[in-house]
Every structure is written in structure tokens, then in C-alpha cells.
C-alpha positions in Angstrom: 84.3 174.2 213.9 86.0 177.7 213.8 87.9 175.8 210.9 84.9 175.1 209.2 83.7 178.7 209.1 86.8 180.2 208.1 86.8 177.7 205.3 83.0 178.3 204.4 83.8 182.2 204.6 86.7 181.5 202.2 84.9 179.1 200.0 81.8 181.7 199.8 84.5 184.6 198.8 86.3 182.7 196.1 82.6 181.8 194.7 81.5 185.4 194.6 84.8 186.5 193.0 84.7 183.7 190.6 80.8 184.8 190.1 82.0 188.6 189.6 84.5 187.7 187.0 82.4 185.2 185.2 79.7 187.9 185.0 82.0 190.6 183.6 83.8 187.7 181.1 80.3 187.3 180.0 79.4 190.8 179.2 82.5 191.4 177.7 81.9 188.2 175.4 78.1 188.3 175.0 76.3 188.1 171.3 75.1 191.0 169.9 71.7 191.7 169.5 69.6 190.1 167.0 69.4 193.3 164.8 73.1 193.3 164.8 73.9 190.0 164.2 71.5 189.6 161.7 73.0 192.5 160.2 76.4 191.2 160.6 75.4 187.9 158.6 73.8 189.6 155.8 76.7 191.7 155.1 79.0 188.5 155.5 76.6 186.9 153.0 77.0 189.9 150.8 80.5 190.0 150.7 80.9 186.3 149.9 78.3 186.5 147.0 80.4 189.3 145.9 83.7 187.6 146.0 81.9 184.6 144.2 80.1 186.4 141.3 83.9 188.2 140.9 85.7 184.6 141.0 83.3 183.6 138.4 83.7 186.2 136.1 87.4 186.0 136.3 87.5 182.5 135.9 84.8 183.0 132.7 87.6 185.3 131.6 90.6 183.7 131.5 88.5 180.2 130.1 87.5 182.8 127.0 91.3 183.6 126.6 92.2 180.2 127.0 89.7 179.5 124.3 90.9 182.0 122.3 94.4 180.8 122.4 93.4 177.1 121.8 91.2 178.8 118.8 94.2 180.5 117.2 96.8 177.8 118.0 94.5 175.2 116.3 93.7 177.7 113.2 97.3 178.3 112.4 97.7 174.8 112.8 95.2 173.9 110.3 96.6 176.5 108.2 100.3 175.5 108.2 99.0 171.9 107.4 96.9 172.9 104.7 100.5 174.8 103.0 102.2 171.5 103.6 99.6 169.5 101.6 99.4 172.5 98.9 103.3 172.1 98.6 103.0 168.5 98.8 100.7 168.6 96.1 102.2 170.8 93.7 105.6 168.8 94.1 103.4 165.6 93.4 102.4 167.2 90.3 105.4 168.6 89.0 107.2 165.2 89.9 104.6 163.3 88.0 104.5 166.3 85.2 108.1 165.5 85.0 107.9 162.0 84.7 105.3 162.4 81.7 107.9 164.5 79.9 110.5 162.1 80.4 108.6 159.2 79.1 107.3 161.6 75.9 111.0 162.4 75.5 112.3 158.9 75.8 109.4 157.7 73.4 110.7 160.3 70.7 114.0 159.1 71.3 112.7 155.7 70.6 110.9 156.6 67.6 113.8 158.3 66.0 116.1 155.4 66.4 113.2 153.2 65.2 113.1 155.6 62.0 116.9 156.0 61.7 117.0 152.0 61.9 115.2 151.3 59.1 116.6 153.8 56.8 
């Protein structure tokens, strides 16, 4: 029986030491009071909203920049296309005019040759 009492006393001491350590740990890691917790949650929420707003603003600015760059590129491409078409039209018109002029000259040469043969 002496051994049982010694073991029981040791167990009680271990229990009390463990309970003390648990109480100190609980006090050290205890949650904040309701007011402090709500304040921390509100601060975290505000920071998240500000971050989201700033990120949205940055994304909007980048999207606007990309849009403007794309618009300038398309405008430049369209202008170059118009210029190329204008040049091609001018070259085509010059070729047609040269063909007409060649036809007129050939016709006149034929008429002169026909008139010379008649004489």
C-alpha cells in the first residue's frame, strides 16, 4: 500500500504541475477581448478593401494603357494600309493611262502607215 500512496502522490503532483502549465499557457494564448478582436477584424477588413481597391485601380490603369497601345497600333496599321492602297491605286491608274497612251500612239502609227500606203 505504501507504493500505491507514493504513486498517487506523484500522480497528483504531476497533475497539478500539468494543470499549472496549462493555465499559464491558456493565459498567454487567450483570445483578445471582444472589442479588441472586432477592432482587429475591422482593421484587417479595411486593409483588404484598400488592397483590392488599389489592385483594381492598377489593373484599370494597365488595361487602359493596353487599350491605348492597341488602338494606336490599329490606327497606325490602318493608316499604312490606306497609304499602300492609295499608292497601288496611283500605280494602277498610271499603268492604265500608260496603256491608253500606248494604244493611242499605236493607233496613230497605224493610221499614218495606212495613209502612207494609200499615197
